[in-house]
Backbone as a ProteinNet text record, in pm:
[ID]
protein_1_A
[PRIMARY]
MDNGNRRPIFIGAGANLPHPSYASPRETLQAALLELDRRQAHVLRYSHWYRTAPVPASDQPWYVNVVGEVATSLGADELLAVLHEIEDLFGRVRSVPNAARLIDLDLLDYRGEIARPGPSRATLPHPRMTGRAFVLRPLADLAPDWRHPVSGASVRDLLKALPPDQIAEPFEPAGLPFGQGRV
[TERTIARY]
8037.6	7878.7	7841.5	7812.6	7715.7	7579	7525.9	7391.1	7348.3	7442.3	7427.5	7307.5	7198.9	7096.9	6976.8	6966.9	6881	6837.7	6728.2	6689.2	6791.4	6812.2	6890.5	6795.2	6881.6	6843.5	6895	6772.7	6815.6	6773.6	6868	6834.1	6839.1	6791.4	6789.4	6861.6	6932.7	6953.3	6956.3	6945.5	6928.6	6958.4	6987.5	7014.2	7006	6946.4	6975.4	7029.3	7056	7096.3	7255.9	7376.2	7503.8	7503.7	7566.1	7608.3	7693.1	7723.5	7804.8	7953.4	7927.8	8045.5	8119.7	8011.4	8088	8063.7	7994.7	7985.5	7869.6	7927.8	7811.6	7688.9	7593.8	7470.3	7566.5	7655.4	7701.7	7811.7	7879.4	7971.7	7909.3	7816.7	7721.9	7669	7633.2	7575.5	7685.8	7825.4	7925.3	7976.4	7964.7	7984.4	7913.7	7772.1	7638.5	7660.8	7673.9	7694	7810.4	7896.9	8055.7	8001.5	7933.8	7869.8	7794.5	7717	7621.1	7699	7798.5	7894.5	7976.2	7976.7	8017.7	7945.2	7819.3	7681	7620.1	7699	7658.9	7552.3	7581	7486.2	7595	7662.8	7769.2	7696	7759.5	7723.6	7805	7751	7793.6	7795.4	7737.1	7738.3	7667.1	7653.2	7568.7	7545.2	7452	7422.8	7519.8	7452.8	7523.5	7475.7	7524.4	7487.3	7407.8	7272.4	7202.8	7178.3	7117.4	7086.5	6946.3	6865.7	6732.6	6638.7	6516.1	6433.9	6348.1	6307.3	6229.7	6101.4	6058.5	5896.8	5830.2	5714.1	5676.6	5729	5731.5	5835.7	5804.2	5931.6	5900.1	6053	6087.7	6194.8	6299.7	6312.9	6418.1	6502.6	6641.6	6761.6	6718	6785.2	6779.9	6845.8	6815.1	6887.7	6985.6	7041.9	7147.6	7091.1	7064.7	7006.9	7124.4	7104.2	7166.7	7107.1	7103.1	7066.6	7170.8	7192.4	7283.8	7221.2	7286	7260.3	7338.9	7277.7	7343	7316.6	7424.5	7397.3	7423.4	7310.3	7335.5	7265.3	7322.6	7200.9	7130.3	7099.4	7002.7	6863.3	6756.6	6602	6586	6479.3	6428.4	6404.1	6328.5	6326	6438.9	6517.5	6650.9	6738.1	6738	6841.8	6734.9	6612.1	6538	6603.7	6594.1	6634.5	6772.1	6890.1	7022.1	6971.3	6925.4	6917.6	6873.6	6751.4	6740	6830.6	6899.6	7037.3	7135	7134.3	7258.3	7183.3	7025.8	6984.9	7017.9	6991.5	7007.7	7140.8	7235.3	7384.9	7402.6	7353.2	7366.8	7305.8	7228	7144.3	7008.4	6954.6	6820.6	6717	6635.8	6515.2	6392.3	6307.7	6204.8	6093.6	6062.9	5953.8	5836.9	5789.1	5694.2	5741.5	5636.4	5663.7	5709.7	5830.5	5888.3	5980.8	6026.1	6108	6236.8	6308.1	6445.7	6522.5	6615.9	6707.1	6843.8	6916	7054.4	7066.3	6972.1	7001.1	6838.5	6819.9	6730.1	6802.9	6748.3	6776.5	6661.2	6634.4	6502.2	6534.2	6465.8	6476.7	6355.6	6403.6	6317.1	6263.5	6341.2	6302	6396.3	6345.4	6422.3	6396.6	6450.4	6472.5	6326.3	6234.1	6102.7	6025.3	6026.7	5924.8	5827.9	5709	5602	5512.8	5560.4	5514.5	5461.8	5344.6	5263.5	5320.6	5294.5	5339.5	5289.1	5364.3	5350.6	5472.4	5452.1	5525.1	5657.9	5771.3	5924.1	5933.7	5824.2	5832.8	5879	5927.7	5957.2	5831.2	5780.7	5708.7	5770.4	5730.3	5781.1	5704.5	5733.3	5841	5795.7	5906.6	5874	5747.2	5668	5545.7	5472.7	5582.8	5588.5	5728.9	5785.6	5912.1	5867.4	5741	5710.4	5652.6	5634.6	5612.3	5746.2	5850.4	5954	6091	6117.1	6234.8	6357.5	6348.7	6491.6	6518.2	6446	6425.7	6456.7	6374.2	6357.9	6486.2	6541.9	6621	6749.2	6797.8	6888.6	6896.3	6760.2	6712.7	6735.5	6724.1	6741.2	6852.3	6960.1	7095.9	7139.8	7111.3	7163.5	7063.6	6952.1	6853.3	6775.1	6815.5	6728.1	6606.9	6589.7	6503	6428.4	6425.5	6342.8	6223.1	6121.8	5995	5923.7	5832.2	5777.6	5715.8	5749.7	5723.5	5566.7	5467.7	5318.3	5238.9	5301.7	5215.9	5297.4	5405.7	5481.4	5538.4	5506.2	5533.4	5698.5	5763.8	5882.5	5939.2	6080	6103.5	6116	6138.7	6131.8	5973.1	5870.6	5723.4	5705.7	5734.2	5713.8	5797.2	5901.1	5969.9	5897.2	5851	5781.7	5631	5591.7	5457.5	5491.9	5584.2	5620.4	5584.5	5548	5517.6	5645.3	5662.8	5762	5854.6	5779.5	5859.4	5960.8	5948.7	6040	6173.3	6254.4	6384.2	6512.5	6603	6684.3	6803.7	6873.9	7016	7121.9	7187.4	7298.3	7400.7	7499.1	7637.5	7767	7756	7872.2	7837.6	7927.6	7908.9	7913.9	7832.8	7789.7	7948.2	7923.5	8074.3	8093.5	8174.1	8219.5	8163.3	8186	8158.5	8278.9	8231.7	8310	8455.6	8451.9	8588.5	8657	8607.1	8688.8	8704	8637.9	8672.6	8643.8	8624.9	8584.4	8427	8409	8241.8	8195.1
2439.4	2477.7	2600.1	2701.9	2797.8	2808.8	2813.7	2825.6	2970	3052.7	3214.5	3211.8	3306	3364.2	3281.2	3162.2	3070.4	2980.3	2921.3	2841	2684.7	2644.2	2522.9	2393.9	2296.1	2175	2041.3	1974.7	1899.5	1736.6	1681.9	1523.7	1442	1327.9	1228.6	1089.5	1029.7	928.3	820	697.6	614.2	439.1	361	234.7	176.8	20.4	-43.3	-190.7	-203	-322.6	-344.8	-446.6	-413.4	-443.8	-351.8	-401.7	-477	-557.9	-637.2	-597.3	-492.1	-420.1	-288.3	-240.5	-123.8	-139.5	-287	-344.7	-256.6	-173.5	-113	-16.8	-0.3	106.2	237.4	289.6	401.4	424.2	314.4	337.9	315	243.7	305.9	368.9	473.2	586.7	692.6	687.8	793.3	736.1	621.9	584.4	669.3	641.1	702.8	855.2	919.8	1051.1	1102.8	1034.5	1075.5	1047.8	927.3	890.3	1017.5	1089.9	1184.8	1333.3	1321	1457.8	1416.3	1313.1	1266.1	1341.6	1327.9	1325.1	1468	1564.2	1726.5	1741.6	1708.6	1723.6	1694.9	1846.2	1846.4	1861	1754.7	1794.6	1886	1988.1	2134.7	2089	1999.6	1984.4	1876.9	1824.3	1740.1	1728.2	1672.9	1680.1	1576.2	1570.1	1437.4	1316.6	1242.3	1082	1025.8	966.9	950.2	771.9	715.5	603.4	607.4	547.8	558.1	442.5	450.2	333.9	337.4	231.7	179.6	234.3	302.2	369.3	287.8	223.2	229.9	97.6	132.9	28.9	-108.9	-180.6	-303.1	-400.5	-526.5	-590.7	-588.6	-520.3	-487.5	-418.3	-413.4	-314.7	-181.9	-123	29.6	71	188.7	238	359.8	375.3	512.8	596.1	734.2	838.7	967.4	1014.3	1171.8	1235.6	1369.3	1479.9	1553	1557.5	1620.8	1788	1894.2	2021.6	1985.3	1999.7	1982.7	2124.9	2112.5	2260.1	2151.1	2218.5	2147.7	2230.3	2253.2	2288.3	2209	2080.9	1983	2019.7	2044.7	2034.8	1958.2	1950.7	1875.6	1736.2	1744.3	1567.4	1499.6	1600	1526.6	1493.8	1556.8	1523.6	1381.6	1386.9	1282	1167.4	1146.9	1065.7	1010.4	1081.1	1082.2	988.1	1056.1	941.2	817.9	807.9	657.6	606.8	665.3	594.1	541.4	608.6	565.8	447.8	452	338.6	222.9	219.6	119.5	86.1	172.6	162.8	66.4	96.5	19.8	-107.2	-120.3	-252	-235	-120.5	-123.9	-179.2	-265.8	-316.6	-313.2	-272	-182.3	-310.9	-333.9	-434.5	-415.8	-425.5	-329.9	-235.5	-127.9	-9.1	-27.9	14.2	36.2	-108.4	-151.9	-275.7	-234.2	-313	-295.6	-302.2	-210.4	-145.5	-156.4	-159.8	-128.3	12.3	66.9	241	294.4	406.4	492.3	663.3	696.5	816.1	910.7	1016.1	1081.1	1255.6	1290.4	1422.4	1479.2	1559.8	1622.1	1759.3	1849.2	1974.3	2068.1	2095.4	2155.8	2302	2396.2	2512.5	2587.1	2514	2549.5	2525.1	2467.9	2459.1	2333.8	2364.9	2297.4	2201.8	2074.5	2005.7	1893.8	1862.3	1730.4	1624.7	1493.8	1381.9	1349.7	1298.7	1247.8	1138.1	1090.3	999.1	1070.8	1016.1	1055.7	1191.6	1238.4	1355.5	1365.6	1459.3	1467.9	1546.7	1460.6	1524.7	1618.7	1728.9	1834.6	1911	1972.2	1859	1728.3	1667.5	1526.6	1488.3	1392.1	1387.4	1345.6	1235	1209.2	1265.5	1374.8	1380.6	1461	1507.1	1591.9	1471.9	1355.6	1274.2	1183.3	1231.9	1119	1198.6	1148.5	1197.9	1199.4	1078.8	1039.7	1112.2	1208.1	1331.7	1457.8	1485.3	1614.6	1671.2	1551.5	1571	1609.3	1532.5	1542.7	1713.7	1734	1842.6	1967.1	1962.3	2049.1	2101.9	2013.7	2032.8	2137.6	2100.9	2190.6	2312	2307.5	2405.8	2462.1	2490.7	2519.7	2589.3	2681.8	2760.1	2748.8	2632.9	2564.3	2555.3	2588	2593	2508	2430.9	2355.5	2396.9	2395.9	2524.4	2515	2397	2410.1	2460.8	2402.8	2422.7	2552.6	2592.7	2706.1	2653.7	2558.8	2502.9	2488.8	2524.8	2532	2357	2344.7	2211.3	2161.6	2293.3	2282.2	2212.8	2308.1	2248.9	2139.3	2078.5	1940.2	1821.3	1869.2	1781.8	1764.5	1877.6	1866.5	1762.2	1758.3	1701.9	1562.2	1510.7	1339.8	1284	1162.2	1068.2	1024	980	947.6	841.4	731.9	602.1	636.3	751.5	770.8	821.7	764.4	796.7	819.8	895.3	959.8	1011.6	905.3	970.7	971	1118.6	1125.8	1038.5	1009.1	926.1	949.1	1056.5	1107.1	1263.3	1335.9	1499.3	1508.3	1626.7	1674.6	1703.8	1689.5	1733.4	1851.7	1862.7	1984.7	1957.1	2084.6	2051.5	1946	1878.6	1753.1	1803.6	1922.8	1965.9	2017.1	2040	2098.1	1994.2	1890.2	1793.5	1636.9	1546.5	1416.5	1403.8	1264.5	1263.3	1148.7
626.7	594.9	712.9	714.3	807.1	771.7	858.4	869.2	846.9	907.5	886.6	996.4	949.1	1016.7	1036.2	947.4	923.6	1057.7	1068.5	1150.5	1159.8	1239	1240.6	1200.6	1162.3	1115.3	1222.1	1266.3	1331.9	1303.7	1353.1	1335.4	1467.6	1465.9	1590.2	1532.3	1609.2	1591.5	1705.9	1660.3	1796.2	1730.3	1842.7	1806.2	1952.2	1936.8	2060.2	2038.7	1916.7	1882.8	1823.3	1864.3	1804.4	1676.6	1596	1453.7	1449	1344.3	1289.9	1261.8	1195.8	1175.4	1265.5	1322.3	1446.9	1545.2	1587.2	1741.7	1865.6	1899.1	2000.3	1913.5	1968.4	1912.6	1912.8	1993.9	1990.7	1894.2	1875.1	1768.9	1645.2	1621.9	1517.7	1462	1575.6	1544.6	1510.8	1574.5	1539.1	1411.8	1352.2	1234.6	1119.5	1145.6	1093.2	1064.6	1187.2	1195.5	1097.2	1083.6	1003.9	869.2	835.3	686.1	647.4	731.6	673.7	673.7	734.2	679.3	563.2	518.8	404.3	267.9	325.5	216.7	206.1	205.5	204.5	330.1	399.5	534.7	668.7	712.3	791.4	913.5	1006.3	1162.5	1217.6	1252.7	1303.5	1477.1	1546.1	1692.9	1717.2	1842.1	1879.2	2010.2	2079.7	2215	2290.9	2399	2498.1	2415.4	2480	2431.6	2531.6	2498.1	2635.7	2624.7	2703.2	2731.2	2782.9	2667.4	2681.9	2707.4	2773.9	2778.1	2665.9	2610.4	2518.8	2515	2394.8	2365.7	2300.8	2337	2452.8	2532.2	2678.1	2728.8	2708.1	2679.8	2655.8	2709.4	2682.4	2732.2	2635.5	2556	2445.7	2528	2451.9	2510.1	2507.9	2605.4	2594.3	2491.8	2459.3	2333.2	2386.3	2248.1	2259.3	2183.7	2231.2	2123.1	2135.2	2024.6	2025.4	1888	1920.5	1814.4	1766.6	1649.9	1605.9	1517.3	1491	1438.1	1314.5	1192.9	1048.4	981.4	891	800.4	654.7	579.1	437.6	299.1	216.8	95.4	37.1	93.2	54.6	120.4	12.4	92.6	159.6	229.3	366.2	305.1	173.6	127.6	77	44.9	8.4	100.3	213.1	336.6	389.3	389	420.6	335.3	247.1	139.6	150.6	201.6	242.8	365.2	453.6	611	579.3	492.5	437.5	395.1	305.6	228.8	335	432.9	530.6	624.9	650.4	734.2	666.6	522.8	424.6	442.3	412	426.4	553.3	675.1	788.1	818.5	721.6	735.8	818.3	822.9	910.7	787.4	884.5	835.5	906	837.5	882.4	916.6	1033.5	1076.6	1096	1233	1320.4	1375.9	1410.5	1457	1581.3	1644	1756.3	1780.3	1692.5	1697.8	1719.7	1789.1	1820.3	1680.8	1684.5	1557.6	1577.4	1457.2	1432.6	1427.4	1379.3	1332.2	1302.1	1340.4	1311.3	1303.9	1189.6	1174.9	1145.9	1206.9	1199.8	1156.6	1075.3	1018.9	1120.1	1225	1345.6	1311.9	1243.7	1255.2	1126.3	1032	934.6	930.6	1006.9	971.7	1049	1095.5	1150.5	1069.1	930.6	829.5	875.2	818.5	858.1	701.8	702.8	580.3	613.3	559.9	536.7	479.1	532.9	459.9	336.5	246.5	112.5	66.6	-49.8	-109.1	-104.2	-81.5	-55.3	22.4	86.8	159	283.7	360.6	489.7	553.2	669.2	753.8	862.4	863.1	953.4	1011.7	1149.1	1218.9	1258.6	1282.9	1308	1402.2	1359.1	1408.5	1554.8	1605.9	1712.7	1780.1	1757.4	1866.8	1982.6	1996.4	2103.4	2218.8	2202.8	2325.1	2326.1	2329.7	2351.4	2419.7	2523.8	2583	2550.4	2443.2	2375.1	2253.2	2202.9	2140.6	2225.4	2303.4	2341.6	2460.2	2531.7	2603.7	2556.5	2431.8	2359.5	2271.3	2220.1	2160.7	2221.8	2364.6	2464.4	2502.7	2495.6	2503.8	2378	2268.6	2153.9	2194.2	2213.3	2153.8	2284.6	2390.3	2514.2	2477.1	2392.5	2349.8	2264.4	2190.2	2067.9	2089.1	1982.3	2019.5	1884.6	1910.9	1852.9	1730.3	1598	1511.7	1471.8	1526.8	1503.7	1630.1	1752.8	1869.9	1940.4	1934.9	1987.2	2097.3	2152	2305.3	2292.9	2450.6	2411.9	2457.3	2422	2474.8	2610.7	2679.8	2824	2858.4	2806.6	2860.8	2789.1	2668.4	2600.8	2707.2	2747.6	2867.6	2983.3	3062.6	3150.2	3121	3026.9	2998.6	2988.4	2956.8	2937.8	3082.2	3027.7	3173.7	3231.3	3325.3	3408.4	3363.3	3275.9	3262.6	3125.4	3068.2	2939	3051.9	3010.1	3104.4	2998.6	3029	2918.8	3033.6	3014.2	3090.1	3008.2	3028.8	2958.1	3034.2	2924.3	2938.9	2915.2	2812.9	2750.4	2715	2736.4	2701	2561.8	2526	2380.7	2337.3	2210.5	2117.1	2046.8	1998.7	1927	1788.9	1717.6	1571.4	1509.6	1425	1398.3	1356.4	1268.9	1219.1	1347.3	1474.5	1595.5	1711.8	1688.7	1785.6	1765.8	1851.7	1816.7	1781.4	1734.3	1717.4	1876.5
[MASK]
+++++++++++++++++++++++++++++++++++++++++++++++++++++++++++++++++++++++++++++++++++++++++++++++++++++++++++++++++++++++++++++++++++++++++++++++++++++++++++++++++++++++++++++++++++++++

């Protein structure tokens, strides 16, 4: 599916606990991206894979994070529902904020749309993305000229404003579109 001249859709994925079926967080996220591709949200390409420090800093294991660009005919709210279905399928348990997790899938930016929260509604852009290296560094891989739909701030300026304790280290190269390469 081609985005044509439309602005892209970006999703973030992260995990820091091993999954009983998929083993490592990296393998869990790979399987989740493949599942997303099966559900009318085709992953066109993805960033480098990152090893990232927990935010806020804690003694929990470091995360694996990636950002993907997707193409879909689904609306933002429908896509968010699909992301939640996949989280449920993979055993996501929502407990306290910022807890360690098997999987986390976030709708970061849906074609630059701005939407306020509501029941079963996507909040766009993602309300906490601007203060998180684990989102901004992989997003910069895919869209170095991306600008925040509300503030207009560039991804580069947002990265410069992050505190130094937010560590995001690439450990595996960015990927080709799913139809042309590996996940």
